[in-house]
C-alpha positions in Angstrom: 3.9 -8.5 -26.9 1.7 -7.7 -23.9 1.2 -3.8 -22.8 3.0 -2.6 -19.5 0.0 -2.1 -17.1 2.2 -0.7 -14.5 4.3 2.4 -15.4 6.6 4.0 -13.2 6.3 7.8 -13.7 7.3 11.3 -12.4 4.7 13.6 -11.4 5.1 16.2 -8.7 1.5 17.1 -8.0 0.7 13.5 -7.5 3.9 13.4 -5.1 2.2 16.1 -3.2 -0.8 14.2 -2.9 0.8 11.4 -1.8 2.2 13.6 1.1 -1.1 14.1 2.2 -2.2 10.7 2.1 0.6 9.9 4.6 -0.2 13.0 6.8 -4.1 11.9 6.8 -3.0 8.4 7.6 -0.8 9.4 10.4 -3.4 11.4 12.2 -5.9 8.9 11.7 -3.7 6.2 13.2 -2.8 8.4 16.2 -6.5 9.8 16.6 -7.4 5.7 17.1 -4.6 5.0 19.1 -2.9 2.8 16.8 0.6 2.4 17.8 3.4 4.0 15.9 6.1 6.4 16.7 5.8 9.9 16.6 7.2 11.7 13.2 8.4 15.1 13.7 7.7 16.2 10.1 3.7 15.1 10.6 3.5 16.6 13.8 4.8 19.9 12.6 2.5 19.9 9.5 -0.3 19.1 11.7 0.1 22.5 13.6 -0.8 24.3 10.3 -3.6 24.9 8.0 -4.1 23.0 4.8 -2.9 25.5 2.8 0.3 25.9 4.8 0.9 22.4 4.7 0.8 22.3 0.9 3.0 25.3 0.8 5.1 23.5 3.2 5.5 20.3 1.4 6.1 21.7 -1.8 8.7 23.7 -0.6 10.4 20.6 0.9 10.2 18.9 -2.2 10.8 21.1 -4.9 14.9 20.8 -5.1 14.0 17.0 -6.0 12.3 18.2 -9.2 15.2 20.7 -10.3 16.6 18.0 -12.7 13.6 15.9 -13.9 16.0 14.0 -16.4 17.4 12.2 -13.3 14.1 11.6 -12.1 13.1 10.1 -15.4 16.5 8.1 -15.5 15.1 6.6 -11.9 11.9 5.7 -13.2 13.3 4.0 -16.5 15.5 1.8 -14.3 12.3 0.8 -12.2 10.3 0.3 -15.3 13.3 -2.0 -16.9 13.0 -4.2 -14.0 9.5 -4.1 -13.6 8.8 -5.6 -17.0 10.7 -8.4 -16.1 8.1 -9.5 -13.7 4.8 -8.0 -14.2 3.3 -10.9 -16.2 4.3 -13.5 -13.7 3.7 -10.9 -10.9 -0.3 -10.3 -12.1 -0.7 -13.9 -13.0 0.2 -15.0 -9.6 -1.9 -12.0 -8.1 -5.1 -13.7 -9.9 -4.1 -17.0 -8.9 -4.1 -16.2 -5.3 -7.2 -14.2 -5.2 -8.8 -16.2 -7.6 -10.2 -13.5 -9.8 -8.8 -11.2 -12.6 -6.7 -8.3 -12.2 -9.2 -5.4 -12.6 -6.8 -2.8 -14.1 -5.5 -2.3 -17.6 -3.2 0.8 -16.6 -1.6 1.8 -13.4 0.8 4.9 -12.7 3.4 4.1 -9.9 4.4 7.6 -8.9 8.0 7.8 -7.5 7.2 9.6 -4.2 9.7 11.8 -1.8 7.1 10.9 1.0 8.1 8.7 3.9 4.7 6.8 3.6 3.2 5.5 0.4 -0.7 5.6 -0.6 -2.7 5.0 -3.4 -5.9 6.3 -5.4 -7.9 3.3 -6.6 -10.0 5.5 -8.7 -7.4 7.6 -10.4 -5.6 4.4 -10.9 -2.2 5.0 -9.2 -0.1 4.4 -6.1 3.1 5.8 -5.1 6.4 4.4 -4.5 10.0 5.3 -2.9 11.8 7.7 -4.9 14.9 7.1 -2.6 15.6 3.5 -2.5 16.6 1.2 -4.9 14.8 -0.3 -7.9 14.1 -3.4 -6.2 12.8 -1.9 -3.1 10.7 0.4 -5.1 9.1 -2.7 -6.8 8.5 -4.2 -3.3 6.6 -1.2 -2.4 4.7 -1.6 -5.7 3.8 -5.0 -4.9 2.3 -4.5 -1.7 0.1 -1.6 -3.2 -0.9 -4.0 -5.9 -2.3 -6.5 -3.3 -4.4 -3.4 -2.1 -5.7 -2.9 -5.3 -7.1 -6.5 -5.4 -8.4 -6.3 -2.1 -10.5 -2.9 -2.7 -12.0 -4.6 -6.0 -13.2 -7.8 -4.6 -13.5 -7.5 -0.7 -13.9 -3.9 0.6 -17.3 -3.5 -0.2 -18.0 -7.2 1.1 -16.6 -6.3 4.2 -18.7 -2.9 4.2 -22.0 -5.0 4.0 -20.9 -6.8 7.0 -20.7 -3.6 9.0 -17.1 -3.6 9.5 -15.5 0.0 10.1 -13.1 1.7 7.8 -10.4 1.2 10.2 -11.2 -2.1 10.8 -11.3 -2.8 6.8 -7.9 -1.1 6.6 -6.6 -3.3 9.3 -7.9 -6.6 7.5 -6.5 -5.5 4.0 -2.8 -4.2 5.5 -2.5 -7.8 7.3 -3.1 -9.3 4.0 0.1 -8.4 2.7 1.4 -11.2 4.7 0.8 -13.2 1.6 3.6 -11.5 -0.1 5.8 -13.4 2.3 4.1 -16.8 1.6 3.3 -16.5 -2.5 5.3 -13.9 -3.9 8.9 -14.4 -2.2 10.6 -14.7 -5.4 9.3 -11.1 -6.7 10.5 -9.3 -4.0 13.9 -7.9 -2.3 12.7 -7.9 1.2 10.0 -9.3 3.2 6.8 -7.9 4.1 6.8 -6.8 7.5 3.5 -5.1 8.0 2.4 -3.2 10.8 3.1 -4.2 14.6 -0.6 -4.3 16.0 -1.5 -6.4 13.2 0.7 -9.1 14.2 -1.7 -11.6 15.5 -4.1 -10.9 12.6 -1.2 -11.7 10.1 -0.7 -15.0 12.1 -4.3 -15.9 11.6 -4.4 -15.3 7.9 -0.9 -17.1 7.5 -1.9 -20.2 9.4 -5.3 -20.3 7.2 -3.5 -20.0 4.3 -0.9 -22.4 4.8 -3.5 -24.9 5.8 -6.1 -24.2 2.8 -4.6 -21.8 0.6 -7.8 -20.1 0.1 -8.5 -16.2 0.3 -11.9 -16.4 1.1 -11.3 -18.8 3.9 -8.5 -17.0 5.5 -10.8 -13.6 5.1 -13.5 -15.0 6.9 -11.0 -16.3 10.0 -9.7 -12.6 9.8 -12.9 -11.0 10.3 -14.0 -13.6 13.1 -10.5 -12.8 14.4 -11.3 -9.0 14.9 -14.7 -9.4 15.7 -13.2 -11.3 18.8 -10.7 -9.0 19.2 -13.0 -6.1 19.5 -14.9 -7.5 22.1 -11.6 -8.0 24.2 -10.0 -4.7 23.1 -12.4 -2.2 22.0 -11.0 0.1 19.5 -12.6 2.6 16.7 
């Protein structure tokens, strides 16, 4: 039996790290004028020092960790559901990207945050502690798409001179492929960010025509370049 690649776990320290990833992402999007609704929790945290933020986050989430047996039971439920699809999902990822999945072991950290990030070099991503197991897996499939993008396309875009923000936009927009190729693995559709609507449509149109990731990527870069000339952004 093939060893499970993604293992869902409980890790309070990484939960806190994920809260910071969400906070930093929120601030970055605010700074660049990226459309999003105000978040009172994040706005409050942004007024604090980093040490105060850490203390506030830890105080807010500590109650969830008073009974880790229950949290571990949640992780077990997700793992039991995930193993049913992991082999086929990973194969589909490889087929879509025409590249092998580059990781042998990844942790899916159950997080109490409202946003879910990842650390490629540490091989973990966060998923929702509070939603049902199917929605937690939806988040996982979204984040694992990012793992593939970082491995095979991030540096390629960097060499083209694209900014971190633009590369982030393209990476996020490509999760539209979850709706086109991975629907049978998911509970809900992947909606993406509202400002990425046009870019997702470019990718979807290309995919429906050619089913080729590299072709869709080239068109996405062209679309972003054109949009940047019309509507300059960071």
